[in-house]
C-alpha positions, 0 to 999 in steps of 0.5 A, a space after each residue: 166895845 167900840 162907839 160908832 155911828 150906824 154909817 161907820 158900823 155898816 162900813 165896818 161890817 162890809 170891810 169884815 166880810 170882804 176881808 173874810 171872803 174874797 167872793 164878797 163884792 160891792 156894786 152900785 152907783 158911786 160906791 167906789 171913788 165917792 164911797 157912796 152918797 152917805 159914805 157907807 162904802 168909803 175907803 173900800 175901793 181903795 183897799 179892795 180894788 175896782 174889781 171888788 168895789 164896782 162903780 156901776 152905770 146908772 141902771 138899777 135893773 142892770 145892777 141886780 141882773 149882774 148880781 144874779 149872774 155873779 151869784 150863779 157863779 158863786 159870788 156874794 154880791 152886795 148891791 147898794 141902791 142909792 135911795 129907796 125910790 130908785 129900787 123900782 127899776 130893779 123890782 122886776 129883777 128882784 121879784 122875778 129872778 132874785 126871789 125865785 131862782 133858788 126855787 126854780 132850780 130845785 134848790 141847786 142854785 143859791 142866791 146869796 145876794 144882799 140888797 142894801 136900800 137906804 129908806 125913810 124920811 126925815 132928812 129934808 129930801 123929796 119923793 124918791 129919796 124918802 120912801 118906805 117900800 118894805 111891804 112890797 118885798 116882805 110880800 114877796 116869797 123867796 126874799 128875806 127882809 130885815 132893817 136895823 135901828 141902831 149901830 150894833 144891829 147894823 154891824 151884826 145884821 149886815 154881816 149875817 145877811 152877807 153870810 146868808 145863802 138866801 137873798 136879803 133886802 137890807 133896809 137902812 134908816 137913813 135918818 139914823 146913819 149918824 146916830 152913835 152907839 156901842 158895838 161889841 165886835 166880839 159879841 155872839 150876835 142874836 139870830 138875824 130874824 129874832 125881834 128884840 124887846 128893847 124896853 119892858 113894860 106892862 100897860 101896852 105894847 109898841 111894835 116898831 122897826 128901823 127909823 121908828 124904834 127911836 121914836 117909839 122909845 121916846 114915846 115910851 119915856 114920855 108915857 112913863 112920866 104919866 104913869 104908863 109903862 109901854 113895852 117897846 119891840 124892835 121887829 128887826 126882821 120883816 120877813 120872816 116875822 118873829 110873831 112869837 115875841 109880839 104875841 107873848 108881849 101882847 098876852 102880857 099887856 093886852 094892848 098893841 100899837 104898831 108904828 111905821 113910817 110907810 103909809 098905813 094901808 096895806 103896810 106891815 102893821 096890817 099883817 102884824 094886827 092880823 097875826 096877833 088877832 089870830 093868835 092872841 084874840 082873847 088876850 086883847 083888851 082893845 083893838 090893834 091900832 096902827 100909826 104910820 104915814 098918810 096915804 099920799 105920796 111923800 110930801 115936800 120937805 117943808 111939811 114932812 114932819 107933819 107927814 111922819 109919825 111922831 111922839 104925839 101921834 103915837 101917844 094919841 094911839 096909846 091913849 085911845 087904846 088904854 081908854 077901852 
């Protein structure tokens, strides 16, 4: 058992896969000599060389286009997008090539590409550096979409993503990079696309993922002081969704609040709400409620804390749910 930050856990996962498989390589802006803007790839170019840790030119479309060619030739490229808002130039390659090539080739060509994207706010940055674009990719058939919320999941989920023969969009909550936790390097990992119940409860279910899991747990602890026991679920996987775990919880609690940083309209919360009402309508004691970012572009850093969901906004939704 080791205690490490999420950033260190991601670095360790990359190192593990590069040591185990010479076909794994890393590419992106400043991933080599600098070690990435968040130092996730620190030391990898020194140990594995410039042919396997590639400082790519400025051009995300070229990074993903090159990754497609490498995957066709049997490599397992791990592409780092420096910030969430920089992924849009690569969107065409991801949606039109990465997501479709396996199907287009009638299953003959695999696309074992992992796209790492630091996402979300809370670090005092501006637009293009604080966005949550996960719904775009979860909507795209052919892509797997996952996100970690703690160092242990960061380590194991990244390892599993790189080993997968499917393309995986791997979202990393940048505001949690420096949070520390225990990582069992010898554990048997949970399935990559399985949600976790991280706090049992009986009165209402909170579903969150990525950076909002810690906030949801804070809200559950605050609610417990007032006598309400909230069950908190970390989704971990956004595509495919582990609907079964959420439905089982809602059948027990009768209430559901979904929390994410992304804007509420057409966000992941809408899909989860639809699935729950399809499968657990008669178990619901109140409407499914959503707590998320506002339907505006990401604001200036001086007001981002007012824009981002916090404990008070979550507890307000819980109170409204319990009032039915």
